C-alpha angles and dihedrals in degrees: 000000000000118000085235107034092181096051114137141162113258109181148314119241127207093172135024093256088066095057115117116254111294099241136113116017135305140179122209126216118210134174149143115280110270093021093112100259098145092044090051091052091051091049093049092050095037090233118127098213109015089117111037116241122206140187086224114078116229094037094136101079100155136052105259120203121205125185112220093183135332110314095001123097144178115212123204111208123203115275112253138208100044105142096199092066112099116258093241091055092047089052091050091051091050093050091047094051092045090052089049093052092046097049109037112096089172092062109114101174147332127241109212113203118209129175103245089224093056109027129162099027116175089260091051089052091050090054092048090050091050090053091046092052090053093044091240119157116245134206120184123213113199096206131200089035091155087073090070135057122251094261094051091047092053093045093050093047091051091049092051092046091052092048094050098038129207122334096045119096115224126186142158115249138186124177091195100051096030092238110161096352096120092045092051091047090052089053090050092049093046092053093047090049092047093241100129145355108208148354134109124267127227113287125231135201120256127252135168138043129322120283118245116250135213099067129114 
């Protein structure tokens, strides 16, 4: 059974006037194109195709709102950092995301997805700074962790934790092996329930096959 049996797609927004009503609580998911954002959303919700994955980076071009249960939402933000997208479209995405962060009183936190092999890109840092400016809690998922050994996973996680400092949760994550999925889901649930704002969960060791690439 799905972790959220009532989960459903609500709407896609290309401008602020299309956002769903700003009530209840919601958590946004952001990440660089090809970092595994859509796959992470599907793993958290235990739905194979709730968020559409694609072999073509930059496929998520709208802000997509999903209802997990009444009054609680997950919000899929456009993937960033894909150079092949025209500058005008990138600018539009940036303005849309900035408007979202500025306007949503129901926003409880943002999950920032980073490929564990390429964390803390300039675009990741821009997203983290945007969240910091708005005083929004952040939790980092280092995705595709099954592509590295245990030692490399631990070393990368420590490096990212040192770079970001206290107050930002950092964990390894793999949708394919299940590494860190339950911990990330607990963070999501805690935010939606108003139980906490930050802090890193316990880390696990990876198992299982490699995670497919090419998705948002």
